[in-house]
N, C-alpha and C positions, 0 to 999 in steps of 0.2 A: 504493500500500500504506500501511497504518497501522503506524507504528513506535512502540515504547515507549522505546527506549534511545538513539535518534539523532534529530536534527532536520535537515531538508533546507531549504536556502535557495538562492536564485540571486542572489548579491551583485553580479554584473555580467554584461553581455551575454556569452554564450558560456561562462559559468563556473557550475558546479554545486558547492555546498558541502555537506559532511556533517559535522555536529557530533556528537561522542560526548557524550551527555548523561546521565551518571550522577553528578551532582555530590556526592551523599552519600558515594560511595565513590571519589572522585577519578578517576572515569571508568574504573574497573577493568573489564577485558575478560573477560566470561564468554562462553559459547557462544552465547547468544541475541544478545548485542551484536555479535559477529563475524558471525553470520549476517545480521543486519540491515545491517551495513556492506557485506557482499558483495552483498546484494540491491540496495541502493541504488547501489552502484558499477555493477552490471550494467545497471540502469535508465538511468543516465547514459551508459553506454558505447554504448547503442543509441539514444540521443536525439540526433537530428541538430542540435538547437539548442545542445547542450553540447559544447564542444571541449576543456575542461580541467576537472579536478576538484580541489577543495581539501578535505582532510580535517583536522579540527581538534578540539580540546577547548575548554577555557575558560582563563582567565588562570592558574588554580591548577595545572591539569594537562592535558596532552594525554591521557595515560592512565598511571596510576601502577602498572600491572602487571596480571597476571592476577587474577581474582577468587579469592582464597585460600579463601573459604568453599566455592566449588564444587570446587576442587582437593582440599581436605582431606577431602571426603566421597566421593571417587571412588577406586576401586581401579584398579590397573594394567590389569586385564582390562576393566573398564568404560570406561576411557579408550581402549583399543585398539579396542573394539567401537564406541564412539561416534565415534571419530576426529575430535576437535574441531579438529585442525590442518588438516583438509581445506579449510576456508574460507580459511585463511591462504594456502595454496598456490594456491587458485583465484583469489585476488586478482592473481596473476602473469599471469592471462589477460586482465586489463583492458587494452584497447588504447590508450585515451586517457591522456595524461599525468596523473599524480597528484602533487599538492604537499601535503606534510605541513606544517601551520602549528603550530608547537610553542611553547607557553608553559608555564612551570612544569615539572612532572615528566613525563619520558618514560622510565619505568623498566620493566625486565622486558619483559613483553609490549608495553608502550607503546613502548619503544625498538625492539623487533622490528617492530612495526607501522609505525613511522616509517621504518625501513630498507626496508620493502617498497615504500614510495612512491618516486617517481622523483627528487624534489627535496625537501629539507628546509629550510624557513625557520624560524629559531628566534629567539625573544625572548632578549635578554641575560639574562633570568631563568631560562632553560631549564636543566634538568639531565638528563643522559642516563646510563643505567647498566643493568647486568644483575646485580641483587643476589640472584639465585636461590640462590647458594651459602650465603647467610645463613639459609635455611630448609631446607637439606639437599638442594637440587635444583640442576640446571643449566638454562640456557636451553633451551626446547623448541620454539620457533617460529622458529628460524633465527639466534639470537643469536650462537652460536659460529661460524657459517659466514659470515653477511653482514657481521658486524663485522670479522672477520679480513680479508675481501676489501676492506673499506673503509679500515681503519686499520692493518692488518698484525698479525702474530703477537704481537710483543712487547707492544704496547699492549692488544691483546685479552686476552692472558693476565693482564695487570695488572688489567684491569677484571673479568674473569669469575672469577678466583681470589680476589679480595678483595671483590668486590661494591661497590667504591667508585663514586661518581658522577663524571661529567665535566661541567664547566661548558660553556656554549654556546661561549665563546671557545676553550676547549681542544678541543672537538669540531670546531669550524671549522678550527683549525690542524692537527688530525689528519686531516682529510678526511672526517669522518663526516657533516657537514652542509654545505649549500650557502652559506647566508648567515646572519649575525647582525644583528638589527635592534633598535632601541630598544624597550623594553617596551610602549610605547603603540602601536607600529606593527606588531606581529607578524602580526595577521590582515590588515590592509589591505595590508601589503607582499606577502603571499602572493596576495591577490586581484589586485593590480596585476601581479604576475608571471604569474598565470594568464590575465589579460586579454591580456598580450603574447603568450603562447603561443597563445591562442585566435585571435589575429589572423593567425597564420601559416597556410600552406596545410595543410589537415588530413591529406591523404594523406601528404605529406612528413613531417609531425610523427609520424604513426603509424609510418612506416617507420624514421624516425630513432630513435624510442624502442626499437623492436624490435631494430634493429641494435646499439645500445649494450648492451641486455640479453643479446644473443647472445654478446657478448665474455666473459661469465662462464661460458658453457657450452661454447664451442668453442675449438679451437686457433687460433692467430693466422692460420694458413693458411686454415682453414675460415671463420673470422670475416671475413677479407678477401674471400673468395669470396662470402659472404652479402651483405656491404656492396655489392660491385660489382653483384650481381644486383638489389639494391634500387635502386641508382643508375640502372641501365639501365631498370628498370621505371618509375621516375618520369619518365624522358625521354618516355614515351608518354602522359603525363597532360596534360589541358588546362591544369591549373594550372602545370605547368612551362613550357609554351609561353607562357602568359600572363605568368609571372614574367620570362622572358627578353625578351619583347616589351616589357613595361612598363619594364624596365631600359634597353633601347635607346631607348625613347621618352621616358625621364626622367619617368615618371608613376607613381603608386602602383598596384600590381597589384590586381585584383579576383579573389579566390579563389572558386571554385565547388565545390571538393571533388570534382573529376572529373578 
């Protein structure tokens, strides 16, 4: 497909990268951009040569929020009929791991999009926040829900009710992001991590991601039941047999994804 607002690259073996590319508006997320991101994610998800996905912006911004120009000209009814948030929720259906590589601003929709990813690698320059309150709105793509689950009620109330930003280090200490890296390394660090994940057995990676996500939707009892069923399923795979055999033979395993 041809895209207008994103760029696709393959920075390493097994890794597919999606760059949000709207530099004039700090990568603001409009409906078209989110649709393109979703389509690219789905393409990578069905590509057997891609085992991990990196989503990123540029040095100035991952994404500085929703496109206010689009929001300001839309009525509530138009938004409900158009359902622009459907693409956001559809991203949850991507089976392969997604790493958000964040430099600069990840605000509003940008913060919400990063939180939709499985791992967040952030430059020490990164800033996270949900400033919607400052324009008379609240987060609409999961900010009140995912942030609360990530950093707790008290910190989320502080962020959402004041619209203040959180530094990369504060976000790391709060549990919002996975790693903080030097400014010059934010993208390469994400690609290196993606390569490491891509080198793992793909069926196990997929099941592990799904099991962790289920913890947000299920009780502890049902979550444990799901985890055990996935564990038993993996015992039937060629990769599990290869992994255990390689361990006993003290050699690197060769994964087949079977």
